[in-house]
C-alpha angles and dihedrals in degrees: 000000000000112000104246127181136167143216119213108276113250104160104070091182092064121094111280129212130190125241089242091060091048090054091049092048089048089055092046093051089054092056093250105162104172133048121182123189156118110258127225140131118346103004099059090086091054091054091050092047091049091053091050088058094050098258110142111242116196115193110213130194096235133025091229092062089042092057091047090052094047092050091049090053088053090055095045097046105026091233119097118264114220127230115198117203143156119248125262113023092011092058091043090056090050093052091084091060092045091053091046091050091051093050092046092042094235123151114249135160119199116196116197128189115219138179122295124281128196104241130146098212137040098236093140089076087069086075092074100076091047091048093055092045094049093046095055107026122090108342104004120230148137129312129187126212119188118207119190116223095247090057089058097049102035118112117222138176107276090218091059092066120093118190124206120222121264114287106254123232114273116280114260111247125198132208122251110278093230091054091050090052090050092049091052090050092051091050091050091053094051119118094188109020128180134184117211113200115202134189088262087070090051092050090049091053089235095149098111097050095041092050090050090051092050093049099038094050097033092231127166115238138195123198124213113231096275092031087070112118098026081105109014117264090233093057113126091238096053110112099182090126088062097041099139093044093049095050095042098053107028113117096196121033123185112204113206104192092324120129125218093236131123092299089063094034093251092283091275136128139297087038090047139030112268091235099041113142116227123202103198121201116185141146091222120073092201090063095057112102098010110157094343131044107239123225088224132012121203112191113195149071106327095225092049093048092048087054091050090054091048090054090055091055090045090057094048109019117220136168131189108237108260091208096052123132089249093057090046091051092050094047092050091052092046090052094050094046092048090050091052092051091046091052091053091046092052095057110121098198120117137265092047124241127229094263094054091050095049093044091059093042091051090052091064101029112125109238093227097047126122108243118206118184138177138157134079111273089006091063098036097049093036090056090060097045107033110075129219121203102173132055120254091016098113123073122177145147090301132187094335093049088228120183117206097043096104105087094040090050091047092052091050092048092048092053093048091046091049091054097042106033117006111212095032108133132229116210115193113195111196136178111228091247093049091048090059094064094070107005093136088069083082084084090053091050091050095042091058092035094231108175094226119155111217117196114194109196098205120201094155094249157032107295089334136008140179133260119250096260094051090047092053091052092049094053098030098109103010141064110269089221090067102034109028110106111248093239095056128103127188106291120246094007111182101229090163088072089065087063096044090049088067097042103268127118122269133193131188109202132182105165136053090246092055090047093051093048097046093046091050091051094049093048091051093050109071094168102074141036117248139197123203113196105205116196115211137175106288092221094047113130143161124298115260112295130211089227138018108256092247098040112180117239116249091213 
């Protein structure tokens, strides 16, 4: 934000401006377009001042959801979203979003209003430029700026305020030329290469150069959950359907903005070969070499480094043989996994399973939609079956594995979509447990009339639940507090009525036909938000996996 500082006002006849308006102007000057929050003393005046300047203020029902939404805007736009909260409990609620933003590396500024302080000047406003810079430079993340109440209400001479120009985007850094040459040499020598595309590549807008690299060199690639869409999921070189096989047997793996954390099983056996060579590309030096020593490290902007690699293969053309044993092995595994999923999806028994639900959702899913997903099996299975075709169009629980982010993310995506491409849909796929974390944001969605489609995949529990008859037997003669299994939720809960209570459309579906019909109706109606409550088999789970999702390393 613009650096703004004050001298003590002496000329009372000069035009006066409040601290709240100075904060709002500081945000405006830094190209902040969205503020999410829960108002209270002393930040209400800041929200009003922001609206006067044309900044969009979205009042949420909980600071946690507000901070999730603001961080998602930071990811989608590259400029920090702002979360406005009161101090104390308000800030405590927002901490979850700040932690999530730091783990996901998304720019976020949280502004908290605190009690008054006796100060003669307004030097605290000088924190704004630094906050924007810190939130977007290097590895993006969250920043907190505390504003005492008397700073908000004080009146000062408008001529005493000096604003600093908008903080420019981070400078583009490139990897060392010798390291790029070495990386190209390692890729050329690979017998079983693999590219892993992370959300860092999406944030860096590296889609064009990475796609060129994939196609020019005929390389197989695997996206991480939020790396989906950097290269479309339906691309011929995408090997998501053979994920475990690809990771386990690749001999050279190029990481484009993907960290070797729990999502990628730390880069260790048995999920990987003991002698696999990693080429690690990251904007953050601290990330290089975490858990596994890379064969090559490329420190720099991911898009710029991808272009550097392309230039190496332009100088000396090279392609990985499309008919190699490695490609054949991957395609065979993809075919068998896809057949297993298709078999599960085709089951006609009721209640439905996850695969049946996602098969029918995928059939009608607009290719340009934003897809938000959270839950346990809902998110994991949905990731494999619901396709993404555009970069930065999938938002999920992310690096922190945070439940409760979905509705905040969906609200952020809907606002960005409305400004960029009116008519573009946001589909939010929630497990019933995940929905419970921020279900009251249904009122926020309806208040702003955001045409979000919420799908609640309802299995009556956390991971797994029980059907209504089994539940009745469990609690028939005993207190549910003492006998109800911890993973169970109230069977057949009508979450769609939460949406209808606030004026949106709600559907309770139990069959594929009802799901198809309700989804078609919601996609055709762009004027109102909708919630489809989809009942599935409580014991439905994933198909058999080669590895447990948190496989222990054998090292």
